C-alpha positions in Angstrom: 0.0 0.0 0.0 1.4 3.4 -1.0 2.6 5.6 1.9 0.2 8.3 1.0 -2.8 5.9 1.2 -1.5 4.6 4.6 -1.2 8.2 5.9 -4.8 8.9 4.7 -6.1 5.7 6.5 -4.2 6.7 9.6 -5.6 10.1 9.6 -9.1 8.7 9.1 -8.7 6.2 12.0 -7.4 9.0 14.2 -10.4 11.1 13.2 -12.8 8.2 13.9 -11.1 7.6 17.3 -11.3 11.3 18.2 -15.0 11.3 17.2 -15.6 8.1 19.2 -13.9 9.6 22.2 -16.0 12.8 21.8 -19.3 10.8 21.6 -18.2 8.7 24.6 -17.5 11.9 26.6 -20.9 13.3 25.6 -22.6 10.0 26.6 -20.8 10.1 30.0 -22.0 13.7 30.5 -25.5 12.7 29.6 -25.4 9.9 32.1 -24.1 12.3 34.7 -26.8 14.8 33.7 -29.5 12.2 34.2 -28.1 11.4 37.6 -28.2 15.1 38.5 -31.8 15.4 37.5 -32.6 12.3 39.6 -30.7 13.9 42.6 -32.6 17.1 42.3 -35.9 15.2 42.0 -34.9 13.2 45.2 -34.2 16.4 47.1 -37.6 17.8 46.0 -39.4 14.7 47.4 -37.4 14.6 50.6 -37.4 18.3 51.6 -40.2 20.7 52.5 -38.0 23.7 52.2 -38.4 25.4 48.8 -35.4 27.6 49.6 -33.2 24.6 50.2 -34.4 23.0 47.0 -33.8 26.0 44.8 -30.4 26.8 46.2 -29.3 23.2 46.0 -30.4 23.1 42.3 -28.4 26.1 41.2 -25.3 24.9 43.0 -25.5 21.5 41.4 -26.2 23.0 37.9 -23.3 25.4 38.0 -20.9 22.7 39.0 -22.2 20.4 36.3 -22.2 22.9 33.4 -19.0 24.6 34.7 -20.5 28.1 34.1 -19.9 31.3 36.0 -23.3 31.6 37.4 -26.7 29.9 37.6 -29.7 32.0 38.7 -33.4 31.5 39.3 -35.5 34.6 38.8 -39.1 34.8 40.1 -41.6 37.2 38.4 -43.6 39.4 40.8 -47.2 40.5 40.2 -46.0 43.5 38.2 -43.7 41.2 36.2 -40.5 42.7 37.5 -38.1 40.0 38.5 -36.2 39.2 41.7 -33.4 36.7 42.2 -34.6 33.9 44.5 -31.6 31.5 44.2 -28.1 32.0 42.8 -24.8 30.1 42.6 -21.7 32.0 41.7 -18.1 31.0 40.8 -15.4 32.1 43.3 -14.1 34.9 41.1 -17.6 36.5 40.6 -19.8 38.6 42.8 -23.3 37.7 43.8 -26.0 39.9 42.3 -27.4 42.8 44.3 -30.5 44.8 43.4 -29.4 45.0 39.7 -30.6 42.1 37.6 -28.0 40.3 35.5 -30.6 40.1 32.7 -31.5 43.7 31.9 -35.1 44.7 32.6 -35.5 45.6 28.9 -34.8 41.9 28.1 -37.3 40.7 30.8 -39.9 43.0 29.2 -39.2 41.8 25.7 -39.1 38.2 26.9 -42.5 38.4 28.5 -44.1 40.2 25.5 -42.8 37.5 23.1 -42.9 34.5 25.4 -46.1 33.1 24.0 -45.0 33.6 20.3 -41.5 32.3 21.1 -40.1 34.7 18.6 -37.7 36.8 20.6 -34.1 35.6 21.0 -31.9 38.2 22.6 -28.3 38.6 21.6 -25.9 36.0 23.1 -28.8 34.0 24.6 -30.5 30.7 23.9 -34.2 30.3 24.8 -35.8 26.9 25.0 -35.1 24.6 22.0 -33.0 27.1 20.0 -29.7 25.3 20.5 -26.4 24.4 18.9 -24.9 27.9 18.9 -22.5 30.0 20.8 -24.1 32.1 23.5 -23.5 33.6 27.0 -26.9 32.7 28.5 -29.1 29.7 28.4 -32.6 30.7 29.6 -35.4 28.2 30.5 -38.9 29.2 31.7 -40.2 27.8 35.0 -43.9 27.1 35.2 -46.1 26.7 38.3 -48.9 24.6 37.0 -49.8 26.4 33.7 -48.5 29.9 34.7 -45.1 31.3 34.0 -43.5 31.6 37.5 -39.9 32.6 36.6 -36.8 31.7 34.6 -33.8 29.5 35.1 -30.6 31.1 33.7 -27.3 29.4 33.1 -24.8 32.3 32.6 -21.3 32.2 31.3 -21.0 35.9 31.7 -18.7 37.5 29.1 -17.4 34.3 27.6 -19.6 32.5 25.0 -19.9 28.7 25.0 -21.4 26.1 22.7 -24.7 24.8 24.1 -25.6 21.3 23.1 -29.3 20.3 22.5 -29.1 17.7 25.3 -27.9 20.4 27.7 -31.0 22.4 27.0 -33.2 19.3 27.4 -31.5 18.6 30.8 -32.2 22.1 32.0 -35.8 21.8 30.8 -36.1 18.6 32.8 -34.8 20.4 35.9 -37.2 23.2 35.2 -40.1 20.7 35.2 -39.0 19.3 38.5 -38.7 22.8 40.0 -42.3 23.5 38.9 -43.2 20.3 40.8 -41.4 21.7 43.8 -43.3 25.0 43.6 -46.6 23.1 43.5 -45.5 20.9 46.3 -44.5 23.9 48.4 -48.0 25.4 47.8 -49.6 22.2 49.0 -47.4 22.1 52.1 -48.4 25.7 53.0 -52.1 24.9 52.5 -51.6 21.8 54.7 -49.9 23.8 57.4 -52.8 26.3 57.4 -55.3 23.4 57.6 -53.4 21.8 60.4 -53.2 25.1 62.3 -56.9 25.5 61.9 -57.5 22.0 63.1 -55.2 22.5 66.1 -57.3 25.6 67.0 -60.4 23.5 66.8 -58.9 20.8 68.9 -57.2 23.0 71.5 -59.3 26.2 71.6 -62.4 26.9 73.6 -65.0 28.2 71.1 -66.8 30.5 73.5 -63.8 32.3 75.1 -61.1 31.6 72.5 -58.8 30.6 75.3 -57.0 27.2 75.2 -59.1 24.4 76.4 -58.6 21.6 79.0 -57.1 19.2 76.4 -54.4 21.7 75.6 -53.7 22.4 79.3 -53.3 18.7 80.1 -50.8 18.4 77.2 -48.8 21.5 78.0 -48.5 21.1 81.7 -46.9 17.7 81.3 -44.2 19.2 79.0 -43.6 22.2 81.3 -43.5 19.9 84.3 -40.7 17.8 82.7 -38.8 20.9 81.7 -39.1 22.3 85.2 -37.6 19.1 86.6 -34.7 19.2 84.1 -33.9 22.8 84.7 -34.9 22.8 88.5 -37.1 25.8 88.0 -40.4 26.7 89.8 -43.8 26.3 88.3 -47.1 27.7 89.4 -50.7 27.0 88.8 -53.7 29.3 89.4 -57.2 27.8 89.5 -60.1 30.4 89.5 -63.8 30.1 89.6 -66.6 32.6 88.9 -68.4 33.2 92.2 -72.1 32.2 92.2 -72.1 31.7 88.5 -75.2 29.5 88.5 -77.2 32.3 90.2 -75.8 34.7 87.6 -77.1 32.5 84.8 -80.5 32.0 86.5 -80.8 35.8 86.9 -79.5 37.2 83.6 -79.9 34.2 81.2 -77.4 32.0 79.4 -76.5 34.6 76.8 -75.5 37.1 79.5 -73.6 34.2 81.2 -71.6 33.6 78.0 -70.8 37.3 77.8 -69.6 37.2 81.4 -67.3 34.3 80.8 -65.9 36.1 77.7 -65.1 39.2 79.8 -63.5 37.0 82.5 -61.4 35.3 79.8 -60.2 38.7 78.5 -59.1 39.7 82.0 -57.1 36.5 82.4 -55.5 36.8 79.0 -54.6 40.5 79.4 -53.0 39.7 82.8 -50.8 36.9 81.4 -48.5 38.5 78.8 -45.5 36.2 78.8 -45.3 33.9 75.8 -44.9 30.9 78.1 -48.0 31.7 80.2 -50.9 29.4 79.4 -54.5 30.5 80.1 -57.3 27.9 79.7 -60.9 27.5 80.2 -60.9 24.3 82.2 -64.7 23.7 82.2 -67.8 25.6 82.8 -66.9 28.7 84.9 -63.5 27.3 85.9 -60.2 28.6 84.5 -56.6 27.4 84.8 -53.4 29.4 84.4 -50.0 27.8 84.1 -47.0 30.0 84.9 -43.6 28.3 84.1 -40.5 29.7 85.8 -42.7 31.5 88.4 -42.6 31.4 92.1 -45.6 31.8 94.4 -45.0 35.6 94.8 -45.3 36.0 91.0 -48.4 33.8 90.8 -50.1 35.8 93.6 -49.2 39.0 91.7 -50.8 37.6 88.5 -54.0 36.6 90.4 -54.1 40.1 91.9 -53.9 41.6 88.4 -56.8 39.5 87.2 -58.9 40.3 90.2 -58.2 44.1 89.7 -59.1 44.0 86.0 -62.3 42.2 86.6 -63.4 44.6 89.3 -62.8 47.5 86.8 -65.2 45.8 84.4 -68.0 46.1 87.0 -70.2 43.4 85.6 -73.4 43.5 87.8 -74.3 40.4 89.8 -77.4 40.9 92.0 -77.4 37.4 93.4 -73.8 37.4 94.5 -73.4 37.0 98.2 -70.0 38.7 98.3 -70.1 41.6 95.8 -72.5 43.6 93.7 -70.3 42.7 90.7 -68.9 39.5 89.3 -65.9 38.2 91.2 -63.5 35.3 91.2 -62.0 33.0 93.9 -58.4 31.9 93.3 -56.4 28.9 94.4 -52.7 29.3 93.9 -50.0 26.6 94.1 -46.3 26.6 93.4 -43.3 24.2 93.6 -40.0 23.2 92.1 -40.9 19.7 90.8 -38.9 16.7 91.7 -38.3 13.6 89.7 -40.6 11.4 91.8 -43.5 13.9 91.8 -46.5 14.1 89.5 -48.0 17.3 88.3 -51.4 16.1 89.5 -50.2 16.8 93.0 -49.7 20.5 92.2 -53.2 20.7 90.6 -54.7 18.9 93.7 -53.3 21.4 96.2 -54.3 24.4 94.0 -57.8 22.9 93.8 -57.8 22.5 97.6 -56.7 26.1 98.0 -59.6 27.1 95.7 -62.0 25.1 97.9 -60.6 26.7 101.0 -61.2 30.2 99.5 -64.8 29.3 98.8 -65.3 28.2 102.4 -63.8 31.4 103.7 -66.3 33.5 101.8 -65.1 33.7 98.1 -63.8 36.7 96.2 -60.2 36.1 97.5 -56.8 34.6 96.7 -55.6 31.6 98.6 -52.0 30.4 98.4 -51.6 26.7 99.1 -48.8 25.3 101.1 -45.7 24.1 99.2 -45.8 20.7 97.7 
C-alpha cells in the first residue's frame, strides 16, 4: 500500500477515534446529567424547604455545566423580576438589586414568550440550540402559569450549548415546577393543620386554650421544670355564684360574662410561656412556668383588679355587687418522683378553702 494511502487511512482512523472519544464523553456527560436530574428530584421529594431545593439546584447545575453563574428569577405580580436563588463561581460577585438580565430583556421576553419569537443577543431560549451564547434561559412554570426563569450564565465568555444540555435544564425546570406546586400544597396543609389545632385546643366561647391543651402543655412544662430545676405555678379560679348569675340574667349574658373574665385573664398573662385555659364551665386554669408563688399571687391580683374594673353587675352574688373570682394558687420546684397532678390537687384544695372562707379572694396553698 502506498505511503500516502497509509497516511490517509491513519488520519481517518485518528479522526474516527477522536469522534468516538467525543461521543463517549458526551454520553458520559448525559449519564451524569440524568443522575443530576434524579438527585434534584430526590431532594424535592425529601425536603419541604423550597429555599433549600432552589439553592441546591443552582449549586449543582453550576458545578455540572462549569459556568460562572446559575440564577433562578421569580416574576412578581407587576412582572418585575427578583433573584430567589443564585450560585456564583469564586471569582464572581453575587447579584445585588441589579438584575444580571436587563429589565428591557425581561420585558421583551415576556411580551414575546407566547409567540416564542424573541431571541436576545448572546442568549438561547428553549429549543433554539447548537450555537455559541453567553446565557441559556429556561422558563419555569407553576402549573400552567409562568413563574420565573432559570438562567445558566457564562458571563462575558460564550460557550457552545448542546441540544441535550437544554433538554437537561428543561427537565430540571419541570422538577422545579413540581417543587413549587409541592410547596404550595405544604403551605395549605400547614394552614389546615393550624386551623385543626385551633379547633382541637381552643375553647369556642372564650377563644382561650381548652382543657385538652392544658393537660398536654402542663406535662411538657413539668418535665422541663424538673430538668432545669425551675419553679412552676398554677392558678385555678372560679366565677363566684355563676349558677345564680345564669339564672338571673340568662345564658346569653352568662356567655358574655365568661368572655369578659377570659379577657381579664389573657390581658394579665402577657409572657409567651404563660398558658391560660378554660378548664370547664366557669372554671379557669393558668399555668405559669418559671414562676414562684409571689409571681403567681401578683398575676392573680392583676386578674382580680381587671375584673373589678369591668363592674359586671351580679345581683345574686353574696360577696359583691359585681362578678368576682375566687383563686387557688400553688407553686413548687418539681422533683423527679413527683407528678404534676399533685400540684393541681393542692391548687384545687386552695380554691375550695377560698370558697369556704367567703369567696372573692386569693388563697395560696402550702408548698408541695
